[in-house]
C-alpha positions as CSV (number, residue, x, y, z in Angstrom):
1,X,39.3,38.1,21.3
2,X,37.3,36.4,18.8
3,X,38.5,35.5,14.5
4,X,36.8,36.9,12.4
5,X,37.7,34.5,9.9
6,X,36.5,31.8,12.6
7,X,33.2,33.4,13.5
8,X,32.1,33.7,9.3
9,X,32.8,30.1,8.8
10,X,30.6,29.1,11.5
11,X,28.0,31.6,10.8
12,X,28.2,30.0,6.9
13,X,28.1,26.4,8.2
14,X,25.1,27.5,10.5
15,X,23.0,29.1,7.8
16,X,20.5,27.2,6.7
17,X,20.2,25.4,3.4
18,X,16.9,25.6,1.6
19,X,15.5,23.0,-0.2
20,X,12.7,23.6,-3.1
21,X,9.4,22.0,-2.3
22,X,9.0,21.4,-5.9
23,X,11.5,20.3,-8.6
24,X,11.2,21.7,-12.3
25,X,9.9,18.4,-13.5
26,X,12.4,16.8,-16.3
27,X,10.2,14.8,-18.6
28,X,11.2,11.0,-18.0
29,X,10.8,8.9,-21.3
30,X,11.6,5.3,-19.3
31,X,13.1,2.7,-21.1
32,X,10.7,-0.8,-22.4
33,X,11.9,-3.3,-20.6
34,X,11.0,-7.6,-20.3
35,X,11.0,-10.0,-17.7
36,X,9.0,-11.3,-14.9
37,X,8.0,-8.8,-12.8
38,X,7.3,-6.9,-16.4
39,X,5.0,-10.1,-17.0
40,X,3.0,-9.6,-13.7
41,X,2.4,-6.3,-14.2
42,X,1.2,-6.7,-17.9
43,X,-1.3,-9.5,-16.3
44,X,-2.7,-7.4,-13.2
45,X,-2.8,-4.7,-15.7
46,X,-5.2,-6.8,-17.7
47,X,-7.4,-8.4,-15.0
48,X,-7.8,-5.0,-13.2
49,X,-9.2,-3.5,-16.5
50,X,-11.1,-6.7,-17.1
51,X,-12.8,-6.2,-14.1
52,X,-13.2,-2.2,-14.2
53,X,-14.5,-2.3,-17.5
54,X,-16.4,-5.7,-17.6
55,X,-18.2,-5.5,-14.2
56,X,-20.9,-3.2,-15.4
57,X,-21.9,-5.3,-17.8
58,X,-22.9,-7.9,-15.8
59,X,-26.2,-8.8,-15.4
60,X,-27.7,-10.3,-12.3
61,X,-31.5,-11.3,-11.9
62,X,-32.6,-9.0,-14.8
63,X,-30.5,-5.6,-13.6
64,X,-26.8,-4.5,-13.7
65,X,-24.9,-6.5,-11.5
66,X,-23.5,-4.1,-9.9
67,X,-25.0,-0.8,-9.4
68,X,-24.8,1.9,-6.7
69,X,-28.1,3.7,-7.4
70,X,-27.8,7.0,-5.3
71,X,-30.9,8.5,-6.8
72,X,-32.3,5.6,-4.9
73,X,-30.6,5.1,-2.2
74,X,-29.8,1.4,-3.1
75,X,-26.2,-0.6,-4.0
76,X,-26.7,-3.7,-5.7
77,X,-23.2,-5.9,-5.2
78,X,-24.2,-9.1,-7.4
79,X,-27.1,-11.2,-4.7
80,X,-26.3,-8.7,-2.1
81,X,-28.3,-5.2,-1.8
82,X,-27.1,-2.5,0.2
83,X,-29.1,0.4,2.1
84,X,-27.6,3.9,3.8
85,X,-28.8,2.1,7.0
86,X,-26.3,-0.9,5.6
87,X,-23.4,1.8,6.6
88,X,-21.5,-0.4,8.8
89,X,-20.4,-3.1,5.8
90,X,-18.9,-0.3,3.9
91,X,-16.8,0.8,7.3
92,X,-15.9,-3.4,7.7
93,X,-14.4,-2.7,3.8
94,X,-12.5,0.1,4.5
95,X,-11.4,-1.2,7.6
96,X,-10.2,-4.2,5.7
97,X,-8.5,-2.6,2.9
98,X,-6.7,-0.3,5.3
99,X,-5.7,-3.8,7.1
100,X,-4.9,-5.6,4.2
101,X,-2.4,-2.6,2.5
102,X,-0.7,-2.3,6.0
103,X,0.3,-6.3,5.9
104,X,0.9,-6.4,2.5
105,X,3.3,-3.1,3.3
106,X,5.1,-4.3,5.9
107,X,5.5,-8.0,4.1
108,X,6.6,-6.7,0.3
109,X,6.7,-3.2,0.3
110,X,4.5,-0.8,-2.2
111,X,3.1,-3.8,-4.3
112,X,-0.3,-1.7,-4.5
113,X,1.7,1.1,-5.9
114,X,3.9,-0.8,-8.3
115,X,1.1,-3.9,-9.9
116,X,-2.3,-2.2,-9.1
117,X,-2.9,1.0,-8.3
118,X,-4.8,2.7,-11.0
119,X,-2.4,5.9,-11.4
120,X,0.2,3.0,-11.9
121,X,-2.2,1.1,-14.3
122,X,-3.4,3.6,-16.4
123,X,0.7,5.3,-16.5
124,X,1.5,1.8,-17.7
125,X,-1.4,1.6,-20.4
126,X,-0.7,5.3,-21.9
127,X,2.9,4.4,-22.2
128,X,2.3,1.6,-24.2
129,X,0.2,3.3,-26.8
130,X,2.9,5.6,-26.3
131,X,6.1,3.3,-27.4
132,X,3.4,1.7,-30.2
133,X,2.8,5.5,-31.7
134,X,6.1,7.5,-31.0
135,X,8.8,4.9,-30.9
136,X,11.1,3.5,-27.7
137,X,12.8,6.0,-25.4
138,X,15.2,6.9,-27.7
139,X,13.0,7.6,-30.5
140,X,10.5,9.4,-28.0
141,X,13.2,11.6,-26.8
142,X,14.2,12.7,-30.3
143,X,10.7,13.8,-31.4
144,X,10.5,16.2,-28.2
145,X,13.6,17.7,-28.9
146,X,12.7,18.4,-32.5
147,X,11.0,21.0,-34.5
148,X,6.9,20.9,-35.2
149,X,6.3,19.3,-38.2
150,X,3.9,17.8,-40.7
151,X,5.4,13.9,-39.1
152,X,5.3,15.2,-35.4
153,X,2.2,16.6,-35.2
154,X,0.6,13.6,-37.1
155,X,2.9,11.0,-34.2
156,X,1.7,13.6,-31.2
157,X,-2.0,14.0,-32.4
158,X,-2.7,10.5,-33.0
159,X,-1.5,9.9,-29.6
160,X,-3.5,11.9,-27.8
161,X,-6.7,11.0,-30.0
162,X,-5.8,7.4,-28.6
163,X,-5.2,8.4,-24.8
164,X,-8.4,11.0,-25.0
165,X,-10.6,7.9,-26.1
166,X,-9.5,5.3,-23.4
167,X,-9.6,8.1,-21.0
168,X,-13.4,9.3,-22.0
169,X,-14.1,5.4,-22.0
170,X,-12.9,4.7,-18.4
171,X,-15.0,8.0,-17.7
172,X,-17.9,6.5,-19.2
173,X,-17.8,3.3,-17.1
174,X,-17.0,5.3,-14.0
175,X,-20.5,6.8,-14.3
176,X,-22.2,3.1,-15.7
177,X,-21.7,2.0,-11.6
178,X,-24.0,5.0,-10.7
179,X,-26.4,5.1,-13.8
180,X,-27.5,1.8,-15.6
181,X,-24.6,1.7,-18.1
182,X,-26.8,0.2,-20.6
183,X,-29.6,3.0,-20.0
184,X,-26.3,5.1,-19.7
185,X,-25.4,4.1,-23.5
186,X,-28.5,4.8,-25.3
187,X,-27.9,8.3,-24.1
188,X,-24.6,9.2,-25.2
189,X,-26.0,7.3,-28.5
190,X,-29.4,9.8,-28.4
191,X,-27.4,12.8,-26.8
192,X,-29.9,12.9,-23.8
193,X,-26.7,12.9,-21.1
194,X,-28.1,14.8,-18.4
195,X,-26.1,17.7,-16.7
196,X,-24.2,15.8,-14.1
197,X,-23.4,12.4,-16.4
198,X,-22.1,14.6,-18.6
199,X,-19.6,16.4,-16.0
200,X,-18.4,13.2,-14.3
201,X,-18.1,11.6,-17.9
202,X,-16.1,14.2,-18.7
203,X,-14.2,15.0,-15.4
204,X,-13.2,11.8,-14.7
205,X,-11.9,11.0,-18.7
206,X,-9.6,14.3,-18.0
207,X,-8.4,13.2,-14.7
208,X,-7.3,9.7,-16.7
209,X,-5.5,11.5,-19.2
210,X,-4.1,14.4,-17.5
211,X,-2.7,12.2,-14.8
212,X,-1.5,9.3,-16.5
213,X,-0.5,11.2,-19.7
214,X,0.8,14.2,-18.6
215,X,1.7,14.3,-14.8
216,X,2.7,10.1,-14.0
217,X,5.4,9.9,-11.5
218,X,4.4,13.9,-10.5
219,X,1.4,12.0,-8.8
220,X,3.4,9.7,-6.9
221,X,5.7,12.2,-5.6
222,X,4.2,14.8,-4.8
223,X,0.3,14.2,-4.7
224,X,0.1,10.7,-2.9
225,X,0.4,10.6,0.5
226,X,1.0,6.7,0.8
227,X,4.6,7.6,-0.5
228,X,4.8,9.4,2.9
229,X,4.1,7.6,5.5
230,X,4.9,4.2,4.0
231,X,8.1,4.1,6.0
232,X,6.4,3.4,9.3
233,X,4.8,0.6,7.8
234,X,8.1,-1.3,7.0
235,X,10.9,-2.9,9.4
236,X,14.2,-4.3,9.4
237,X,12.7,-7.3,7.4
238,X,10.4,-5.8,4.7
239,X,10.9,-6.9,1.0
240,X,11.8,-3.8,-0.6
241,X,13.3,-3.0,-4.0
242,X,17.4,-3.4,-3.6
243,X,20.6,-2.5,-4.7
244,X,22.8,-4.8,-2.8
245,X,26.2,-2.7,-2.8
246,X,27.9,-5.4,-1.5
247,X,28.1,-7.6,-4.7
248,X,27.9,-4.3,-6.8
249,X,30.8,-2.0,-5.4
250,X,33.0,-1.0,-6.7
251,X,31.3,-0.5,-10.0
252,X,32.5,0.6,-12.9
253,X,32.2,-0.3,-16.7
254,X,34.4,-2.8,-18.2
255,X,34.6,-5.2,-21.2
256,X,32.3,-9.0,-21.1
257,X,35.6,-10.8,-21.3
258,X,37.4,-8.9,-18.3
259,X,37.6,-10.7,-14.5
260,X,35.7,-8.4,-12.7
261,X,37.2,-10.1,-9.5
262,X,40.8,-9.7,-10.1
263,X,40.2,-6.5,-11.6
264,X,38.4,-5.2,-8.0
265,X,35.2,-4.6,-9.3
266,X,32.1,-5.6,-8.1
267,X,29.0,-6.7,-10.6
268,X,27.4,-3.5,-11.5
269,X,28.7,-2.1,-14.4
270,X,27.1,1.2,-14.0
271,X,25.5,0.9,-17.5
272,X,22.5,3.3,-16.1
273,X,19.7,0.8,-17.4
274,X,18.3,0.3,-13.8
275,X,17.6,4.6,-13.9
276,X,16.7,4.2,-17.5
277,X,13.7,2.0,-16.7
278,X,12.4,3.6,-13.8
279,X,9.3,5.6,-14.3
280,X,10.0,7.9,-11.4
281,X,13.7,8.7,-12.8
282,X,15.3,7.3,-9.4
283,X,18.7,5.6,-9.1
284,X,17.8,2.7,-6.9
285,X,21.8,2.5,-6.2
286,X,21.2,5.4,-4.1
287,X,19.4,3.2,-1.6
288,X,15.3,2.9,-0.7
289,X,13.8,6.4,-1.6
290,X,10.5,7.2,-1.0
291,X,10.0,8.1,-4.9
292,X,10.4,4.4,-5.4
293,X,7.0,2.8,-6.3
294,X,8.2,-1.0,-5.8
295,X,7.6,-1.6,-9.8
296,X,10.5,-3.9,-9.7
297,X,11.7,-2.9,-13.2
298,X,15.0,-2.5,-12.3
299,X,15.2,-5.8,-10.6
300,X,14.3,-6.9,-14.6
301,X,16.5,-4.2,-16.5
302,X,19.8,-5.2,-14.2
303,X,19.1,-9.0,-14.7
304,X,19.3,-8.8,-18.4
305,X,22.3,-6.7,-18.1
306,X,23.6,-9.4,-16.1
307,X,22.7,-12.7,-18.1
308,X,24.5,-10.5,-20.9
309,X,27.6,-10.2,-18.6
310,X,27.4,-14.0,-17.2
311,X,27.1,-12.8,-13.6
312,X,24.7,-14.3,-11.2
313,X,21.4,-12.2,-11.2
314,X,20.1,-10.5,-7.8
315,X,22.3,-7.4,-7.8
316,X,19.5,-5.3,-7.7
317,X,16.4,-7.7,-6.0
318,X,13.4,-7.9,-3.0
319,X,15.4,-8.5,-0.5
320,X,15.3,-6.9,3.2
321,X,17.5,-4.6,4.9
322,X,18.7,-7.6,7.4
323,X,19.8,-9.7,4.9
324,X,22.0,-6.7,2.7
325,X,23.2,-6.4,6.2
326,X,24.5,-9.9,6.6
327,X,22.0,-10.6,9.7
328,X,20.6,-13.7,7.8
329,X,20.6,-15.1,4.2
330,X,18.0,-15.0,1.7
331,X,16.5,-18.1,2.5
332,X,15.9,-17.1,5.5
333,X,13.3,-13.9,4.4
334,X,10.0,-16.6,4.5
335,X,10.8,-17.3,8.3
336,X,10.8,-14.0,8.6
337,X,7.8,-12.9,6.8
338,X,6.0,-14.3,10.6
339,X,6.8,-11.1,13.0
340,X,5.0,-9.9,15.7
341,X,3.7,-6.7,13.0
342,X,2.5,-9.0,10.3
343,X,0.9,-11.9,12.8
344,X,-1.1,-8.6,14.6
345,X,-2.5,-7.4,11.1
346,X,-3.2,-10.9,9.9
347,X,-5.2,-11.6,13.7
348,X,-7.4,-8.6,12.8
349,X,-7.6,-9.0,9.3
350,X,-9.2,-12.2,9.7
351,X,-11.2,-11.4,12.8
352,X,-12.9,-8.6,11.2
353,X,-13.0,-10.7,7.5
354,X,-15.0,-13.5,9.7
355,X,-16.8,-11.0,11.4
356,X,-17.9,-9.4,8.0
357,X,-19.1,-12.8,5.8
358,X,-20.7,-13.3,9.8
359,X,-22.9,-10.4,9.3
360,X,-23.5,-10.5,5.7
361,X,-24.4,-14.3,6.2
362,X,-26.7,-13.6,9.4
363,X,-28.3,-10.3,8.0
364,X,-32.3,-10.2,8.6
365,X,-33.6,-8.8,4.9
366,X,-35.9,-6.2,6.6
367,X,-35.5,-3.2,8.3
368,X,-38.4,-1.2,10.3
369,X,-38.0,2.5,12.0
370,X,-41.0,4.0,14.0
371,X,-42.0,7.4,14.2
372,X,-44.9,8.7,16.8
373,X,-47.6,10.9,16.2
374,X,-46.7,14.7,16.4
375,X,-50.2,15.4,17.0
376,X,-50.8,14.0,20.6
377,X,-48.7,11.6,22.4
378,X,-51.8,9.7,23.4
379,X,-55.6,9.9,23.7
380,X,-58.6,8.1,25.4
381,X,-61.0,6.0,23.0
382,X,-65.0,5.8,23.3
383,X,-64.3,2.6,25.4
384,X,-62.0,4.3,27.9
385,X,-58.8,2.5,26.8
386,X,-55.5,4.8,26.3
387,X,-54.5,4.4,22.1
388,X,-50.7,6.0,20.6
389,X,-50.3,6.2,17.0
390,X,-47.8,5.5,15.1
391,X,-46.1,5.2,11.9
392,X,-43.8,2.2,11.0
393,X,-41.2,2.3,7.7
394,X,-41.4,-1.3,6.8
395,X,-38.2,-1.9,4.4
396,X,-38.4,-5.2,2.7
397,X,-34.0,-5.4,2.0
398,X,-34.9,-9.0,0.5
399,X,-35.3,-9.8,-3.9
400,X,-38.2,-11.6,-3.1
401,X,-41.8,-10.0,-2.0
402,X,-43.0,-10.8,1.7
403,X,-46.3,-10.6,4.1
404,X,-45.5,-8.9,7.0
405,X,-47.4,-9.4,10.6
406,X,-47.2,-6.6,13.4
407,X,-47.1,-7.3,16.9
408,X,-46.2,-4.9,19.8
409,X,-45.3,-6.4,23.6
410,X,-44.0,-4.4,26.8
411,X,-47.5,-4.4,28.3
412,X,-50.2,-7.0,29.2
413,X,-52.9,-7.2,26.7
414,X,-51.6,-4.7,24.6
415,X,-53.4,-4.6,21.4
416,X,-52.6,-3.4,17.6
417,X,-54.5,-1.4,15.3
418,X,-53.5,-1.3,11.4
419,X,-55.5,-1.2,8.5
420,X,-54.7,-4.5,7.3
421,X,-53.9,-8.0,9.1
422,X,-50.8,-8.5,7.2
423,X,-48.9,-6.0,5.2
424,X,-47.5,-7.0,1.8
425,X,-44.4,-5.3,0.3
426,X,-42.9,-5.9,-3.0
427,X,-38.9,-7.3,-3.4
428,X,-36.8,-3.9,-2.3
429,X,-39.8,-2.1,-1.2
430,X,-40.2,1.0,1.2
431,X,-43.8,1.1,2.9
432,X,-45.2,3.5,5.2
433,X,-47.9,1.6,8.1
434,X,-50.1,3.7,10.5
435,X,-51.0,1.4,13.6
436,X,-52.2,2.2,16.9
437,X,-51.2,0.8,20.3
438,X,-53.8,0.2,22.5
439,X,-54.5,-0.6,26.1
440,X,-56.3,-1.0,29.4
441,X,-54.9,2.1,32.2
442,X,-55.5,-0.5,34.6
443,X,-52.4,-2.1,33.3
444,X,-50.5,0.9,32.7
445,X,-47.7,1.7,35.6
446,X,-46.7,4.7,35.0
447,X,-46.2,7.8,32.5
448,X,-44.0,6.3,29.7
449,X,-43.9,2.6,29.4
450,X,-41.1,1.0,27.1
451,X,-43.0,-1.1,24.4
452,X,-41.6,-2.8,21.0
453,X,-42.8,-3.4,17.8
454,X,-42.5,-7.3,16.4
455,X,-42.6,-7.4,12.6
456,X,-42.6,-10.8,11.0
457,X,-42.5,-12.2,7.9
458,X,-45.3,-14.3,7.4
459,X,-44.1,-16.1,5.1
460,X,-40.5,-16.7,6.6
461,X,-40.4,-16.9,10.6
462,X,-36.1,-16.5,10.1
463,X,-37.1,-12.4,9.0
464,X,-38.0,-10.7,12.1
465,X,-37.3,-7.3,13.5
466,X,-38.1,-5.5,16.2
467,X,-38.2,-1.7,16.9
468,X,-38.5,-0.2,20.6
469,X,-40.7,3.2,21.5
470,X,-42.7,4.5,24.0
471,X,-46.0,3.8,25.3
472,X,-47.4,7.0,26.9
473,X,-50.2,7.3,29.2
474,X,-52.2,9.8,29.4
């Protein structure tokens, strides 16, 4: 006979446990921290923003140095000009970026997230402003709980004014990469912005204000896909921010004068500073978690406490799983950086980067497209010759003017007829040239013959392009 008590226990233990997909946000007010990694983060924030805000204002050959002119379908990057036909270079850049991300993640975890991701960078900037105008983490918590009054309204209002100003300047700079920024600035001053420029400035500014001012760690925890698939790029030799429980446990508070070894304690004093400084609010002592962005704020915070207690640093540090398990010491980390995964990533990265640089160095600043006459495939001239009519689109991708000659190959005695012997194209100009190919019927073998137009710069023999087409007999 079945035992109803046992059955009830088994049913209860087998019942699925429901987990919420989204936790109600508890506002995090991280504690400010100082240290080596905080200094690195500040340096990278300043560097990335100097590049982002400064690039659109640089000049190159009397134009904006970096400009993605979508209307003209030209993309200027200093001395290089890319066209829609150069899509392969964009593909190469995306592949290089992905491989670099894989390599850096395999070596040292979420370096991008912790130091250079725009979400991290702008959250850091907005927290600096918050700390400056509202006080430290304790003062901010008190302000959160206090009722609305003149002081709270003044502090919060001023903070949001500064946030909005930075967000709008960020949106303005973003649009300045697509519309010449000096022109855009004059349009802002004269209130002559186009609807699309206005939309993107406000949209990008709103996104910056919302993500960096309000959502912060929510973007990293719930919106960013990188946090979800980062684990497949980690292995036991990947450097990650790690709490070493072999020296930290058992944890517990104690006096600075206490001999923690005699008391049977580890070096962790259970002060909670590692949690207080964490921008995502996790406890690193619970092990590696997908919410950890690798910013190393907990390392700086813990090191400060270790210094005050007179304990050795390194309770929380960048290390590997194999080091914590005792498979090799910290001194062996560098030897394990080169391993099959990182070697393969590095070789692919170098190979594609080399091909990319070679492609740019040998790129011919000329493109030719051919379109046949749609009225008639071929016609016979008064002299009894066969004529085919085409239209050549010649794109001068160079920043200098060129004179081009047009020839053709594929049929013996093939003649080329154009309006002028030489075609002159201004810098970055696209011109359409009507061209006729004329051949003697005696030289034509078959109904359709493969031919090729040869366009060459008369002033630079290295600039040459060939495009194949067909010549039709009657």
